[in-house]
Residue, then its C-alpha position, 0 to 999 in steps of 0.5 A: m624220304v622220312q623228311y618229305t613226307e614227315l608234314l603229311i604224317e604229322m596232318a594226317a594224324k591231327r585228324r585223330g586227335e591231339q594226342f594221338r598227333w604227339r606220339v606219331v610227331v615223337f616216333v617221327e622224330s625219334i627214326k629220323a634220330l635213329c636214322r641219323l645214329f647210323l650215319l654216325r656210327l657209318t662215318n665212324r663218328r664224324p659229325l653230321l652235316t647239313p646238307p648231309l652229302p655237299e657237294r663240291e665245285i670240283d673232282p678232286n680225281m680230276a685234280e689228282e689227273p696228270m697235266s703230261r698228257f697236255d702236249g700244248a696240241e690241246t688245251p686242257p680241261s681246266e683252261r677250258s670255257e663254256n663261251m668259247d669266242w675263237t678258233m684259232p684258224r690254224t690249230g682248229l683250238s678255241m681259246p676262251s673268253l678273256p674276264d673283264s678287266s675291273d674284275i680280274s681280281s675275283y677272276l683269279l681267286s676263283k681258279v684257286l684251289t685250297a687244301d679242301d677242295i683236293k682231300p679225300p672225302k676222309a679228312l674233310l671231317h675229324r672223328v668226334k670222341g668223348k665231350g665230341e661225341i656226347g654232344e654228336i649224340l645230344f644233337i642229333l637226340r635233341p628233336v626228341l626230347y624237345a617232342f617228348a617234352l611238348q607231348r607232356w605239357r602240350n596243355d599248355r602251350r605257353n610253358w616253358r618247360p619243353w622249351l627251356i629242355g630243348l635250348a639247353i640240349e641245343y646249346g651244351a651239345r654244341q659247347l662240347a663239341k667246340r671243347d672238344f676240337k678246342e682239346r684234341l684238334a692242333g691250334g684249336l678251332r683253328g684247325l678245323t677244316g672249312l666244311e665243320r667250320d660251315e657246319l658250326r655256323k650253320r648250328a649257332w645259328s640254328i639256336g636263333w630259330w628258338a626266338m620262333r618256338g615254343a613258349f618264346y614265340e607265344n609269349i615274346t615273339k608272337 
């Protein structure tokens, strides 16, 4: 809710002056950080994701259902298709449409289940400890600290100090998280789950957005 209304709140605060606007920005970022810290505690120190609640393509509860109840007189759900082209006259069962013969490999790969597809939710993310927990907390607090720095040097938009502080915190948080995974997981970074690899990749790309922020944008990009 805060994310959907923060822009409206900031626009309303701007009417009361630049100083009041930055106070509101810091307050909003602090509320968001508190919510993320509570979520970190609620998940027993598991790293946060973007989006916070990713959806699976396959429900593991459905994958665990025994297939013995399908005795051949009924088509299992995994073999059903939304586009059923032909109904068998004697049994009344519907045959699913076949894939294009030129795309058999892609069709078969789409039907393959990976380990992450059937793991319980708690097994999809490893808990962070030590360096990893410090890195996750820094990653959560980085918008608040960056907003504080922008408020401190709000009269000089070309000042490099807020930009360097924000970039250093984000890069440091990423390095702490990677080092924690390398030291604790069997196989290092190769032991990460799919969700963890995707999140690390997203955080790596987010570092590139610093080229569109603060002093870097004002002095170079712009």
